[in-house]
Backbone bond lengths (Angstrom), bond angles and torsions (degrees), N, CA, C in turn:
res aa  C-N    CA-C-N  psi(-1)  N-CA   C-N-CA  omega(-1)  CA-C   N-CA-C  phi
1 M - - - 1.450 - - 1.524 109.26 -
2 L 1.297 115.39 138.27 1.448 121.44 178.93 1.515 109.54 -121.09
3 P 1.329 116.80 144.88 1.463 118.38 174.51 1.521 108.85 -72.04
4 P 1.327 116.76 170.42 1.463 119.63 179.93 1.521 111.89 -59.10
5 A 1.330 115.52 157.32 1.466 121.68 176.66 1.522 108.75 -52.76
6 P 1.299 119.95 145.76 1.453 129.01 19.19 1.523 114.41 -98.21
7 Y 1.338 118.94 23.66 1.458 121.67 178.71 1.521 109.29 -51.82
8 G 1.327 117.00 129.39 1.443 121.25 179.02 1.514 114.41 81.36
9 H 1.326 117.40 3.40 1.462 119.90 178.46 1.524 108.33 -58.56
10 P 1.338 117.95 138.06 1.465 120.45 -176.23 1.530 114.37 -53.45
11 D 1.322 118.02 -38.64 1.460 119.56 178.74 1.525 111.65 -64.95
12 L 1.331 116.34 -36.79 1.465 119.83 178.27 1.523 111.06 -70.41
13 V 1.315 116.52 -36.70 1.469 120.36 177.29 1.525 109.84 -64.00
14 L 1.343 116.54 -44.63 1.466 119.95 178.25 1.524 110.90 -62.52
15 A 1.336 117.24 -43.41 1.468 120.56 -179.81 1.525 110.88 -62.29
16 R 1.321 116.89 -41.35 1.467 120.12 178.77 1.525 110.69 -66.07
17 A 1.333 116.98 -39.03 1.464 120.69 178.24 1.523 110.93 -63.19
18 V 1.321 117.23 -37.54 1.469 120.60 176.92 1.524 109.84 -67.05
19 R 1.337 116.26 -46.32 1.476 120.06 -179.90 1.517 111.86 -58.25
20 L 1.326 116.65 -35.96 1.463 120.88 -177.80 1.527 113.14 -88.87
21 G 1.326 116.88 0.16 1.457 120.25 176.71 1.518 115.22 79.71
22 V 1.316 117.35 14.77 1.466 120.99 179.10 1.524 109.67 -72.17
23 I 1.327 116.41 -42.86 1.462 122.82 176.96 1.521 108.30 -134.01
24 T 1.324 116.27 164.24 1.465 120.57 178.17 1.521 109.66 -90.47
25 V 1.318 115.32 169.94 1.467 120.79 176.29 1.533 109.48 -60.13
26 A 1.328 116.79 -42.92 1.468 120.69 179.49 1.529 111.12 -63.08
27 E 1.322 117.17 -38.81 1.457 120.31 178.51 1.528 111.23 -69.04
28 A 1.323 117.03 -37.49 1.469 120.47 176.11 1.524 110.20 -63.69
29 D 1.330 116.52 -40.18 1.465 120.90 177.05 1.531 110.30 -63.22
30 L 1.305 116.43 -42.51 1.459 121.61 179.13 1.528 111.32 -63.52
31 I 1.308 117.11 -47.93 1.467 121.31 179.86 1.526 110.46 -64.71
32 G 1.310 116.42 -47.62 1.459 120.39 179.86 1.516 112.39 -62.56
33 G 1.317 116.13 -42.89 1.456 120.37 -178.04 1.511 113.80 -67.87
34 T 1.326 116.65 -38.05 1.464 119.27 -174.24 1.527 113.89 -96.10
35 F 1.319 118.02 -17.43 1.465 119.32 177.79 1.525 112.39 -107.68
36 L 1.321 117.45 -35.09 1.463 120.25 -173.11 1.528 113.06 -101.37
37 E 1.294 116.71 -18.54 1.459 121.03 179.73 1.518 108.35 -114.97
38 D 1.292 116.89 -179.92 1.466 120.92 -176.95 1.524 112.97 -92.68
39 T 1.315 117.49 38.31 1.460 121.37 179.89 1.523 109.21 -104.13
40 S 1.332 116.05 123.15 1.463 119.04 177.17 1.527 109.24 -75.14
41 L 1.301 115.93 160.70 1.456 120.61 177.56 1.528 110.44 -60.81
42 A 1.333 116.49 -40.49 1.470 120.82 178.81 1.526 111.17 -62.68
43 A 1.328 116.76 -42.93 1.467 120.60 179.46 1.527 110.62 -66.04
44 Y 1.322 116.69 -39.30 1.464 120.49 178.30 1.526 109.85 -62.96
45 A 1.332 115.96 -45.69 1.470 120.55 179.72 1.523 110.40 -61.05
46 E 1.315 116.60 -43.11 1.460 120.34 -179.98 1.528 110.71 -64.63
47 R 1.334 116.41 -42.29 1.470 121.04 -179.26 1.526 111.62 -62.96
48 T 1.329 116.22 -37.68 1.468 120.17 -177.02 1.524 112.92 -90.45
49 G 1.335 116.83 -10.84 1.457 120.10 -179.46 1.512 113.82 75.82
50 L 1.316 116.63 17.89 1.464 121.44 179.96 1.522 109.98 -100.90
51 P 1.332 117.19 152.82 1.468 119.40 177.05 1.533 110.83 -63.61
52 R 1.325 116.34 139.64 1.464 121.43 -177.23 1.535 111.59 -57.56
53 W 1.325 117.12 -42.93 1.465 120.09 -179.22 1.532 110.79 -64.06
54 G 1.319 116.78 -39.63 1.464 120.35 178.25 1.523 111.69 -64.54
55 V 1.322 116.51 -39.92 1.467 120.80 178.04 1.530 109.67 -65.04
56 Y 1.318 116.47 -42.52 1.462 120.61 178.54 1.526 110.75 -60.61
57 K 1.319 117.36 -46.57 1.468 121.12 -179.79 1.524 110.94 -63.92
58 R 1.334 116.22 -42.29 1.468 120.03 179.51 1.527 110.88 -63.27
59 R 1.342 115.87 -43.17 1.464 119.21 179.04 1.521 110.97 -65.22
60 S 1.316 117.65 -42.84 1.470 121.15 -179.69 1.526 111.50 -59.71
61 A 1.317 116.53 -44.05 1.469 120.37 179.91 1.530 110.85 -65.39
62 A 1.336 116.35 -42.24 1.468 120.41 -179.55 1.527 110.55 -66.27
63 V 1.321 117.48 -41.82 1.461 121.40 179.13 1.529 109.74 -63.03
64 Q 1.308 117.61 -40.98 1.466 120.18 179.20 1.527 111.15 -61.72
65 R 1.338 116.75 -43.31 1.471 119.66 177.47 1.524 110.95 -64.45
66 L 1.318 116.73 -39.13 1.461 121.50 179.60 1.531 110.80 -64.92
67 V 1.309 116.98 -46.11 1.467 121.57 178.68 1.520 110.54 -61.23
68 T 1.316 116.45 -44.75 1.468 120.65 178.84 1.527 110.78 -59.81
69 A 1.327 116.63 -43.67 1.466 120.61 -179.92 1.525 111.39 -65.81
70 I 1.319 117.30 -40.14 1.466 120.48 178.88 1.527 110.04 -64.86
71 R 1.321 116.43 -47.56 1.470 120.38 -178.11 1.523 112.81 -64.74
72 S 1.327 116.67 -31.81 1.466 120.01 -179.12 1.524 112.50 -80.21
73 G 1.329 116.16 -12.98 1.465 120.04 -177.54 1.512 112.98 88.46
74 A 1.333 117.40 4.32 1.460 120.79 -177.97 1.526 112.65 -64.18
75 L 1.321 117.46 -22.76 1.458 120.34 -179.31 1.520 113.18 -98.74
76 S 1.332 116.38 5.86 1.463 117.65 178.75 1.518 109.07 -67.08
77 D 1.286 115.16 151.56 1.462 121.77 -177.42 1.529 107.87 -108.57
78 P 1.337 117.40 103.23 1.469 119.71 -176.55 1.529 112.98 -57.28
79 T 1.314 117.46 -35.63 1.466 120.53 179.52 1.514 110.40 -64.43
80 A 1.330 116.72 -47.61 1.460 120.33 179.39 1.518 110.84 -63.85
81 D 1.322 117.26 -37.33 1.463 120.74 178.78 1.528 110.82 -63.59
82 V 1.327 116.85 -41.46 1.469 120.87 179.11 1.517 110.05 -66.20
83 I 1.330 116.82 -42.48 1.465 120.54 178.69 1.526 110.46 -61.52
84 A 1.332 116.54 -44.66 1.460 120.64 179.84 1.526 110.94 -61.34
85 E 1.328 116.12 -42.70 1.459 119.82 -179.83 1.519 110.97 -66.84
86 A 1.324 116.48 -41.49 1.461 120.84 -177.65 1.525 112.17 -68.60
87 T 1.315 116.55 -36.19 1.462 119.57 -177.89 1.515 112.72 -89.80
88 G 1.326 116.62 -15.09 1.451 119.91 -179.40 1.513 113.05 68.27
89 T 1.309 116.78 22.66 1.462 121.52 -178.26 1.519 109.81 -81.43
90 T 1.303 116.54 131.52 1.451 121.14 174.07 1.516 108.86 -117.86
91 A 1.310 115.82 158.90 1.465 120.41 -178.60 1.522 111.10 -60.03
92 S 1.325 118.43 -35.13 1.461 120.65 -178.14 1.524 112.42 -71.26
93 E 1.335 117.02 -19.09 1.454 120.76 -179.63 1.519 113.05 -86.66
94 V 1.324 116.89 -12.82 1.447 120.57 -176.85 1.524 109.65 -79.97
95 T 1.320 115.76 124.40 1.455 120.77 178.27 1.512 108.84 -93.57
96 P 1.344 117.85 122.46 1.458 119.35 -179.67 1.522 111.05 -64.19
97 R 1.314 115.54 142.78 1.469 120.56 177.83 1.508 108.82 -87.22
98 R 1.290 115.61 141.50 1.462 119.75 176.08 1.512 108.55 -98.98
99 P 1.350 116.16 139.23 1.475 118.58 -179.30 1.502 112.71 -65.85
C-alpha cells in the first residue's frame, strides 16, 4: 500500500538518497537531469565541462548505488509506510486530480 502522491516521486526518491548518503547532490542532479528531464548525457557533459565518458561512468555508478538502495529497502520512508498502513490507502484507490 502506498500513500497518495507524491509518495515515491522520483525527485523525492533522489532527495532521500542524498540525505542518506547513497548518492551526492551532483549525482542526483546528473540522474535527474539526464533521466527525468530532457537533457542528453552529451549536453549535460558539455554544460558541466566534463568528459562525456566520465559523466557516463559517474552516472552508471550512482544509478547502481541508487538501485541497490531501493531494492534493499534502504530508501523506504517509515513515516509514509505507517501513514499508508493507518489510512489503508492503496495506489489503486487514489484518484488522479485533473488540472
